[in-house]
C-alpha positions in Angstrom: 25.5 3.8 13.6 26.4 1.3 16.2 23.9 -1.3 17.5 24.6 -0.2 21.1 23.3 3.3 20.3 20.2 2.1 18.5 17.0 3.7 20.0 13.6 2.1 20.3 12.2 4.6 17.9 10.8 3.3 14.5 10.8 6.0 11.8 7.7 6.0 9.6 7.6 8.0 6.4 4.1 9.5 6.3 2.3 8.8 3.0 0.0 11.8 2.5 -1.7 14.1 0.0 -1.4 17.7 1.0 -1.5 16.8 4.7 -4.3 14.2 4.5 -2.7 11.0 5.9 -3.4 8.0 3.7 -4.9 4.8 5.2 -1.6 3.0 4.6 0.1 5.8 6.7 -2.1 4.9 9.7 -1.5 1.2 9.1 2.3 1.6 9.2 2.1 3.8 12.3 0.1 1.0 14.0 2.7 -1.6 12.9 5.5 0.6 14.2 3.8 0.8 17.6 4.1 -3.0 17.8 7.9 -2.8 17.1 8.9 0.2 19.2 8.1 3.9 19.5 6.6 5.3 16.3 8.3 8.5 15.1 6.8 10.1 12.0 8.7 11.8 9.2 6.6 14.2 7.2 7.9 15.8 4.0 6.1 18.7 2.3 3.2 21.0 3.0 0.3 20.2 5.4 2.1 19.0 8.5 -0.3 20.9 10.8 -3.3 19.2 9.2 -1.6 15.8 9.5 -0.5 16.3 13.1 -3.8 15.2 14.7 -4.0 12.0 12.7 -0.4 11.2 13.3 -0.8 11.7 17.1 -4.1 9.7 17.0 -2.2 6.6 15.7 0.5 6.6 18.3 3.4 8.7 17.1 5.1 10.4 20.1 7.2 12.6 17.8 7.1 14.0 14.3 10.0 15.2 12.2 8.9 17.8 9.6 10.7 18.9 6.5 8.3 21.6 5.3 10.3 23.8 2.9 8.0 24.8 0.0 10.6 23.8 -2.6 10.4 20.1 -1.5 6.9 19.7 -2.9 8.2 20.5 -6.3 10.6 17.6 -6.5 10.3 13.9 -6.5 11.7 11.1 -4.2 15.0 12.6 -3.2 13.6 15.2 -0.7 12.0 12.3 1.2 15.3 10.4 1.2 17.2 13.5 2.4 14.6 14.0 5.2 14.9 10.4 6.3 18.7 10.5 6.4 18.5 13.6 8.6 15.9 12.0 10.9 18.0 8.8 11.1 21.0 10.8 12.2 19.0 12.4 15.1 17.2 9.2 16.2 19.4 6.2 15.2 16.2 4.2 14.8 15.4 0.6 15.4 13.9 0.4 11.9 12.5 2.6 9.1 9.1 1.7 7.6 7.8 3.0 4.3 4.7 2.3 2.3 5.3 -0.3 -0.4 4.2 1.9 -3.3 6.2 2.5 -6.4 7.5 5.8 -5.0 8.0 4.3 -1.5 10.1 1.5 -2.9 12.3 3.9 -4.8 12.7 6.0 -1.7 13.7 2.9 0.3 16.2 1.8 -2.3 17.9 5.2 -2.4 17.8 5.4 1.4 19.5 2.0 1.8 22.4 3.2 -0.4 22.7 6.4 1.6 22.7 4.7 5.0 24.6 1.6 3.8 21.8 -0.5 5.2 19.9 -3.6 4.1 16.4 -3.3 2.6 13.3 -5.6 2.6 10.4 -4.8 0.3 6.7 -5.8 0.2 6.6 -7.0 3.8 3.2 -8.1 5.0 4.2 -8.2 8.7 7.1 -7.2 10.9 7.8 -8.8 14.3 9.1 -6.8 17.4 12.6 -8.1 16.7 12.3 -6.6 13.2 12.0 -9.9 11.3 9.8 -9.2 8.2 7.3 -11.7 6.7 7.2 -11.7 2.9 5.1 -13.4 0.3 7.5 -14.3 -2.6 7.7 -16.0 -6.0 4.2 -14.9 -6.9 2.9 -15.8 -3.5 4.1 -19.5 -3.7 6.2 -19.1 -0.5 6.1 -17.2 2.7 9.5 -16.3 4.2 10.9 -14.5 7.2 13.6 -12.1 6.4 16.0 -10.0 8.6 18.4 -7.2 7.7 21.9 -7.9 8.9 23.6 -4.6 8.2 22.7 -1.1 9.2 19.2 0.1 10.2 16.5 -2.2 8.7 14.6 -0.4 5.9 11.3 -2.1 5.2 8.5 -1.3 2.8 5.1 -2.6 3.9 2.2 -3.6 1.7 -1.1 -1.7 2.1 -3.8 -3.5 4.1 -1.2 -5.7 5.9 -2.1 -4.2 9.3 -5.4 -3.1 10.6 -5.1 0.6 11.8 -5.5 0.9 15.5 -5.8 4.3 17.3 -3.4 4.8 20.2 -3.8 8.5 21.0 -0.8 10.5 22.2 0.6 14.0 21.7 3.3 14.1 19.0 6.2 16.4 19.7 6.9 18.4 16.6 10.5 18.8 15.4 11.7 20.8 12.4 14.2 19.1 10.1 16.6 21.2 8.1 16.7 19.7 4.6 18.4 21.6 1.9 17.4 20.9 -1.6 20.2 18.8 -3.0 21.4 19.0 -6.6 20.1 15.4 -7.1 16.7 16.4 -5.9 16.6 19.4 -8.3 17.1 17.1 -11.3 13.4 16.0 -11.3 10.9 18.8 -11.0 7.1 18.7 -10.9 6.0 21.2 -13.5 2.2 20.6 -13.4 -0.3 18.6 -11.3 -3.6 17.2 -12.6 -5.7 15.6 -10.0 -7.4 12.4 -11.2 -11.2 12.5 -11.2 -12.6 10.5 -8.4 -15.2 7.8 -9.3 -16.4 7.8 -5.7 -14.9 4.4 -5.0 -12.1 3.6 -2.5 -8.5 3.7 -3.8 -7.6 0.3 -5.2 -4.4 -0.1 -3.1 -6.2 0.9 0.1 -9.6 -0.7 -0.3 -10.8 -3.3 2.2 -12.9 -5.0 -0.6 -11.9 -5.3 -4.2 -14.1 -6.7 -7.0 -12.2 -7.6 -10.1 -13.2 -8.6 -13.6 -11.2 -10.6 -16.2 -11.5 -11.8 -19.7 -14.7 -13.5 -18.8 -16.6 -10.1 -18.8 -16.4 -10.3 -22.6 -16.3 -6.5 -23.3 -16.1 -3.0 -21.8 -19.9 -3.1 -21.4 -19.6 -6.4 -19.5 -17.8 -4.5 -16.7 -21.1 -2.9 -15.6 -22.0 -5.9 -13.6 -18.6 -5.8 -11.9 -19.0 -2.1 -11.0 -22.6 -2.7 -9.7 -21.4 -5.4 -7.3 -18.4 -3.2 -6.2 -20.7 -0.2 -5.5 -23.1 -2.4 -3.5 -20.2 -3.4 -1.3 -18.5 0.0 -1.1 -15.5 -1.7 -2.9 -12.8 -0.8 -5.3 -12.8 -2.1 -8.9 -9.9 -4.1 -10.3 -9.1 -5.7 -13.6 -6.9 -8.4 -15.0 -4.1 -7.6 -17.5 -6.1 -9.2 -20.3 -8.9 -6.7 -19.7 -6.7 -3.6 -19.6 -4.6 -4.7 -22.6 -7.9 -5.1 -24.6 -8.9 -1.5 -23.6 -12.0 -2.6 -21.7 -10.9 -0.9 -18.5 -8.2 1.7 -17.7 -4.7 0.5 -16.9 -4.6 2.1 -13.5 -7.0 -0.5 -12.3 -4.9 -3.5 -13.3 -4.1 -5.9 -10.5 -1.1 -8.1 -11.0 2.7 -8.4 -11.2 2.9 -5.6 -13.8 0.0 -3.6 -12.2 -1.2 -2.8 -8.7 -0.5 -5.1 -5.7 -3.5 -5.3 -3.4 -4.1 -7.1 -0.1 -7.7 -6.4 0.9 -9.8 -8.2 3.5 -12.0 -9.6 0.6 -11.1 -10.1 -3.0 -13.8 -11.2 -5.5 -12.4 -12.4 -8.8 -15.0 -12.7 -11.6 -14.2 -14.3 -15.0 -10.5 -14.3 -14.1 -8.6 -17.6 -15.0 -5.9 -17.0 -12.3 -2.7 -16.7 -14.3 0.4 -16.3 -12.2 0.8 -12.7 -13.3 -2.6 -11.8 -11.7 -2.1 -14.0 -8.7 1.1 -12.2 -7.8 -0.9 -9.0 -7.3 -3.7 -10.3 -5.1 -3.0 -13.6 -3.4 -2.1 -12.1 0.0 -5.8 -11.0 0.3 -7.3 -12.3 3.5 -10.4 -14.0 1.8 -10.6 -14.8 -1.9 -13.8 -15.6 -3.7 -13.9 -16.5 -7.4 -16.6 -16.9 -10.0 -15.6 -18.8 -13.2 -17.5 -21.1 -15.5 -14.4 -23.2 -16.1 -14.1 -25.7 -13.1 -10.4 -26.2 -14.0 -9.4 -22.6 -13.9 -6.2 -22.1 -11.9 -7.9 -19.4 -9.7 -9.8 -22.2 -7.9 -6.5 -23.5 -6.5 -6.1 -20.2 -4.6 -9.6 -19.4 -3.3 -11.3 -19.7 0.0 -14.7 -19.9 -1.8 -15.4 -20.7 -5.4 -18.5 -20.6 -7.6 -18.5 -22.5 -10.9 -20.9 -20.6 -13.1 -21.6 -17.8 -15.6 -20.6 -14.5 -14.0 -23.5 -12.8 -15.8 -25.9 -15.0 -13.9 -24.0 -15.2 -10.5 -22.8 -11.7 -10.0 -26.2 -9.9 -10.5 -27.7 -12.3 -8.0 -25.0 -11.6 -5.6 -25.5 -7.8 -6.1 -29.2 -8.1 -5.5 -28.7 -10.2 -2.3 -26.2 -7.6 -0.9 -28.6 -4.8 -1.6 -31.5 -6.8 0.0 -29.5 -7.3 3.2 -28.6 -3.6 3.3 -32.3 -2.6 3.3 
């Protein structure tokens, strides 16, 4: 693909569940609109249900690969669909959610298109220069792809979704199931039981607990504060390794990466492993009884005190102001 033929369209792989577009999907559509003309790529069933949301957030066109067989296979169908869409559009950039699956799709796509890739971007400028937080958040750098179409994965909560209603033109993509795609097949799906709280990766507020909670029962004060704020619950690696809280809630380098508007760290020392997963949060508040805890080097607001005294008071105050 030659630079001279590059269009203003920015391909966005839509993150969805059965046609319900995720929050990060609307965020990336918003980001794409600041770079060029958003063009959505939708893989799997449910495109009709998703069309209204995709149009609402500014996509002027949507490329759909809806063959039933695609839902039964992992990763590769999305790569195949993006390759076909890129052939049609010759995009300015391709944006994908920075999830575990999204990053695998992006890596495979970069090989297929012989293009450069940038992962975990927290912003992208109109001239397609990405901002990244690297080395556990110690440095912020600007990065640019110098070969092929820029392929960029974007962290959730990096961009506030903004509605920009349009009417998306629907285009069918012909994507044959490749031999590579057929190698990994979904044989059974078990939906996780919802606890009624926001998804950890998408939540605007995250309340986390660390070793300082002392036990699984100690996590009740964390959950109560989270519920009063309509927040997601997170945990440090020490907590999940001890079996006090499920591993899917671990925030950190070997867990989930979050970037909420507000992150409350309770009883968390602030080891680099944990900091790598949350330090791009917009506002960080910590409660810890150790005034020398490394977490205080990172925070916007810090409280030195026993979390079992501070957190219940905070919960009570939040509830009081809601009444």
